[in-house]
Residue, then its C-alpha position, 0 to 999 in steps of 0.5 A: x555494508x551488512x551493518x548499514x543494511x541492518x541499521x536501515x532495517x532496524x530504523x525503517x519506520x522513522x526513516x520512512x517518516x523522515x522521507x515524507x518530511x523531506x518530500x514535503x520540504x523539497x516539494x514546497x521549496x521547488x513549488x515556485x520553480x516553473x515545471x518543477x511539479x511536472x518533473x517530479x510527477x514524471x518521476x512517480x511511475x519509474x520509482x514505483x515500478x522499481x519499488x514493485x520490482x524489488x518487492x516482487x523479486x523478494x517473493x520466491x516464486x516457487x516457494x510462493x506456490x507452496x505458501x499459496x496452498x494455505x487456503x484458510x489464510x488466502x480466503x481470510x485475506x480475500x474476505x477482509x479486503x473484498x467483502x468486509x472493507x467495501x461496506x466500511x469504506x462506503x460508511x466512512x466516506x459519507x463524511x466527504x460525500x458532498x465533495x465529489x473529488x475528495x470522495x473519489x480520491x478516498x474511494x480509490x485508495x481505501x478500496x485497494x489493499x496494499x501490496x508493498x510496505x504492509x509486508x514491512x510492518x507485518x514483519x515488524x509486528x511478528x506477523x506472517x510477512x512471507x505469506x502476505x508477500x506471496x499473496x501480493x500478486x493475487x491481491x493486486x490482480x483481484x483489486x485491479x479487476x474489482x476496483x472499477x466494479x466498486x467505483x461503479x456501485x458507489x459513484x454510479x455509471x455516469x462517473x465511471x463512464x467519464x473516466x478514460x480506462x487507457x491510463x489504468x491499463x497503462x498503469x497496470x502494465x507498467x507498474x504491475x505486469x512489467x515489474x512482475x515479469x522482470x522479477x520472475x526473469x531475474x529469479x530465473x538467472x542461475x548461479x552467482x550472477x542471479x544471486x548477486x542481483x537479488x542480493x543487491x536489490x534486496x539490500x536496497x528495499x528500504x532506500x527504495x521505499x524512502x525514495x518513493x515516499x519522498x518523490x510522491x509527497x514532493x510531487x504533490x507539494x510542488x503544485x503551487x495551487x493545491x487546496x490543502x485546506x480542503x483535504x483536512x476534511x478527509x483525515x477523519x475518514x482515514x482515521x475512522x477507517x483504520x480504527x474500524x478495520x483494526x477491529x474488523x481484522x482482529x475479529x476476522x482473524x480470531x474467527x479464522x484462528x478458531x475455525x480454520x486453524x490460522x496461526x497467530x502470525x497469519x492472524x496478525x497479517x490479516x489485521x495489517x492487510x485490512x488496514x493498510x491501503x495501496x496508496x502508492x500504486x493507485x496514485x498514478x491512476x488518480x493523477x490520470x483522472x479528468x479535470x475537476x478531480x484536482x484535489x483527489x491526488x491530495x486525498x491519496x497522499x494524505x492517506x499515506x501520511x495518516x496511514x504511516x502514523x497508524x502503522x507505527x501504532x499498530x506495530x505495538x498494538x497488534x502483538x498485544x491484541x494477538x499474543x503468541x500463547x505461552x511466549x512473548x510476541x516477536x518483533x519480527x517474523 
């Protein structure tokens, strides 16, 4: 079993890409089956909740408090995601500003920093995955509070007022609050029983991520009337965002290293958190949008496809941009 887990962790990037491919094939195959899209769509929230439970369970809550005392790192991550990202998002989304549904989908996903597989890719690049993991609940809470504000600024009060807040509150409770509380309770279980649960869930992280990616993609490909041709327009938006935020993240990380003493692993984590977005978590929110925004979920799924390819490249690029002085960059944290 240990050998299998180690193999999965070593090959997780191609496995994630393979899961996306499988999801696309399955979704396209069952698209002709009545009700198949609804069934797959209903599976999105449960698998996301399970994935986030496993993610939060990996955060040692007691140790996280000590990690969160790294004020320089936290401030840098917050500045990148909630001060520097929004104007970049506004600029790059001008490419699809004439298509309201595409614009809304792109804004939702690009304004929300990732809290799940960013930790995996940060670790693969020798970044401070532990500190990013500890900051994940804080990032989730802040983006939940600020996302409506940014949408109001970028879209106007009319669009925001037409969005029912109930699904957003439900998604926060089901996808964030309940998994976080469940993880905290699991960590509180003493002795061998608690250790066994944590060990089993930790070993299942890669399969859980694969399942989530496959279900999310399949749920969208199963819709027979999806306008995939129009979604192609949003691909350059995501590529441009990744390129710009890599440069912005690198510059901010270097400044933090010089003036706040942030070490190289933390600087690499800053780059990844600036580029990687929260597509898996915002998708249920976008699916809850009113009629007329049918293409918005496709825009979110497309961002996931583009981003995973970008992450594969950044695992190689970021260590070269931010090398450890005097030694070769590590492949894992």
